[in-house]
C-alpha positions as CSV (number, residue, x, y, z in Angstrom):
1,M,84.1,111.4,107.2
2,N,82.1,110.7,104.1
3,Q,79.0,108.4,104.0
4,R,80.9,105.6,102.2
5,D,83.5,105.4,104.9
6,L,80.9,105.7,107.7
7,I,78.9,102.8,106.2
8,G,82.0,100.7,105.9
9,D,82.9,101.3,109.5
10,I,79.4,100.7,110.8
11,V,79.0,97.5,108.9
12,A,82.4,96.2,110.1
13,T,81.5,97.0,113.7
14,Y,78.1,95.3,113.6
15,Q,79.5,92.2,111.8
16,K,82.2,91.9,114.5
17,H,79.3,91.5,117.0
18,G,77.4,89.0,115.0
19,W,74.9,91.2,113.2
20,Q,74.0,90.7,109.5
21,L,73.4,93.6,107.2
22,R,70.0,93.2,105.7
23,R,69.0,96.5,104.1
24,L,70.5,99.9,103.2
25,L,68.2,102.9,103.2
26,V,70.0,105.6,101.1
27,L,69.6,109.1,99.8
28,P,70.1,109.5,96.1
29,E,73.4,111.2,96.5
30,T,74.6,108.4,98.8
31,R,73.5,105.7,96.4
32,A,75.7,107.4,93.7
33,E,78.6,107.5,96.2
34,V,78.5,104.0,97.6
35,V,76.4,101.6,95.5
36,N,78.2,99.6,92.8
37,K,81.7,100.6,94.1
38,D,84.0,97.6,93.8
39,E,85.6,98.1,97.1
40,L,82.4,98.2,99.2
41,T,80.1,95.2,99.0
42,F,76.8,94.6,100.8
43,A,76.6,90.8,100.7
44,G,73.2,90.7,99.0
45,A,71.6,93.3,101.3
46,R,68.5,95.0,99.8
47,I,69.1,98.7,98.9
48,D,66.2,101.0,99.1
49,D,65.9,104.7,98.2
50,A,65.0,106.7,101.3
51,S,64.9,110.2,102.8
52,L,67.8,109.3,105.1
53,D,70.9,107.1,105.2
54,A,70.4,104.2,107.6
55,L,71.2,100.5,107.8
56,W,69.1,97.5,108.9
57,F,70.9,94.7,110.8
58,S,69.5,91.5,112.3
59,R,70.8,88.6,114.4
60,A,69.4,85.8,116.4
61,S,68.2,86.7,119.9
62,F,67.1,84.7,123.0
63,D,64.1,82.4,123.1
64,Q,64.1,81.9,119.3
65,R,63.5,85.6,118.7
66,E,65.2,87.7,116.0
67,A,66.6,91.1,116.8
68,W,66.5,93.9,114.3
69,E,68.3,97.3,114.6
70,L,68.0,100.3,112.4
71,R,71.2,102.3,112.6
72,L,71.5,105.9,111.4
73,V,74.5,106.5,109.2
74,A,76.1,109.4,111.2
75,E,79.2,109.9,113.2
76,T,77.1,110.1,116.4
77,P,75.5,106.7,116.9
78,Y,71.7,106.5,117.0
79,A,69.7,103.4,116.5
80,L,66.3,101.9,117.1
81,F,65.9,98.3,118.2
82,E,63.1,95.7,118.2
83,T,62.9,91.9,118.6
84,F,60.4,89.7,116.8
85,E,59.0,86.2,117.5
86,G,60.7,83.7,115.4
87,D,57.4,82.2,114.2
88,G,55.6,85.6,113.8
89,A,54.0,86.8,110.6
90,E,56.5,88.6,108.3
91,E,53.8,91.1,107.4
92,A,53.5,92.3,111.0
93,H,57.3,92.4,111.3
94,E,57.5,94.5,108.2
95,K,54.9,96.9,109.5
96,V,56.9,97.4,112.7
97,R,60.1,98.0,110.6
98,Q,58.3,100.6,108.5
99,E,57.1,102.4,111.7
100,M,60.7,102.4,113.0
101,E,61.9,103.9,109.7
102,A,59.2,106.6,110.1
103,R,60.4,107.3,113.7
104,M,64.0,107.6,112.4
105,C,62.9,110.0,109.7
106,E,61.1,112.1,112.4
107,F,64.3,112.1,114.5
108,T,66.5,113.3,111.7
109,A,64.0,116.0,110.7
110,R,64.2,117.4,114.3
111,K,68.0,117.3,114.1
112,D,68.2,119.1,110.7
113,P,70.0,122.4,111.4
114,S,68.7,124.1,108.2
115,P,66.6,127.2,108.8
116,V,62.9,127.0,108.2
117,G,61.4,129.6,106.0
118,G,64.6,130.7,104.3
119,V,67.1,133.3,105.2
120,S,66.1,136.6,106.8
121,D,68.1,139.8,106.8
């Protein structure tokens, strides 16, 4: 399945469960494939260049908290989750989100099947 279809399926599933798409993190080749295509809209979500394809979703949580989930765009589901105080400082929340993005990048780097150091004969 291509990234465009995966993104569409993931967004539809999350929206069905009350999540709102907030940001897209996309590789340059994914941006070319999915951004500005008439049939796939992102409802005003921010689109950032990144070293991986992932989607940020949020929704209200219990005790006036807000849940955020970073979902890797891949056929095998992988996500990181955090809740934030509703009255917390946005700067602190953004720092946590950046740390989550770094963890996701580390995860994808470990999963990369490409050989290190080139091909040997």
